[in-house]
C-alpha positions in Angstrom: 31.1 -48.4 -60.9 28.6 -50.6 -58.8 25.9 -48.7 -56.7 26.9 -51.5 -54.5 29.8 -52.4 -52.7 30.8 -54.8 -49.6 33.7 -55.3 -47.5 35.3 -56.3 -44.5 37.7 -54.5 -42.4 38.3 -54.6 -39.0 36.2 -57.7 -38.6 33.6 -56.0 -39.8 31.6 -56.0 -42.7 30.8 -52.9 -44.4 28.0 -52.3 -47.0 28.3 -49.6 -49.1 24.8 -48.5 -51.2 24.9 -45.5 -53.7 21.2 -43.8 -53.7 19.4 -40.8 -54.8 16.4 -39.3 -52.5 13.3 -37.3 -54.3 13.0 -39.5 -57.3 10.3 -38.2 -59.2 8.6 -40.8 -61.7 8.8 -38.0 -64.1 12.8 -38.8 -64.8 15.7 -39.2 -63.1 17.2 -37.6 -59.9 19.2 -35.5 -59.8 22.6 -35.8 -59.6 23.4 -33.5 -56.8 21.2 -35.5 -54.7 23.4 -39.1 -54.5 24.9 -40.5 -51.7 26.8 -43.2 -50.5 24.9 -45.0 -47.6 27.1 -47.3 -45.1 26.1 -50.4 -43.1 27.8 -51.8 -40.6 27.3 -55.3 -40.0 23.6 -54.5 -41.8 23.1 -51.5 -39.6 22.7 -48.1 -41.7 25.6 -45.8 -39.7 26.2 -42.3 -41.7 26.3 -41.6 -46.1 28.7 -39.2 -48.0 27.5 -37.8 -51.0 28.8 -39.2 -53.7 30.4 -38.2 -56.9 30.5 -39.0 -60.5 34.4 -39.8 -60.2 33.8 -42.3 -57.2 35.3 -45.6 -58.2 35.5 -48.9 -55.4 38.9 -47.7 -53.7 37.9 -44.0 -53.4 34.6 -45.6 -51.3 36.6 -48.1 -49.4 38.8 -45.2 -48.7 36.6 -42.9 -47.2 34.7 -45.5 -45.1 38.0 -47.3 -43.7 38.8 -43.4 -42.6 35.6 -43.2 -40.6 36.3 -46.3 -38.9 40.3 -45.6 -38.2 38.8 -42.0 -36.4 37.1 -44.5 -34.2 33.9 -42.9 -35.6 31.9 -47.0 -35.2 29.2 -47.0 -33.5 28.8 -49.4 -30.4 25.6 -50.9 -28.8 24.2 -49.2 -25.6 24.1 -51.1 -22.6 21.3 -52.2 -21.7 20.6 -52.7 -17.5 17.8 -55.5 -16.6 16.1 -54.7 -13.5 15.1 -57.3 -11.0 12.8 -55.1 -8.8 10.5 -52.5 -10.3 11.4 -49.2 -8.7 8.0 -47.5 -9.0 6.1 -50.1 -6.5 9.2 -49.5 -3.9 10.3 -53.2 -3.7 
């Protein structure tokens, strides 16, 4: 299994990276701390624990289920102000 998997689903590009945290320079990371970090159109949106038996199919299925459940992040609306309320204008 690759450590990086990219695919397009519902018009969005997903990039999944299998990473370990708290890695020591003295040795390998424990297998139990590895996780898949998922980016949606280049922005990290969620992660989940990786398993020794993960396949491209199982990782893709987990991400597409998340997408289909409506868990995508949507951009927050930004309101532009033409007058600064602090100055009573």
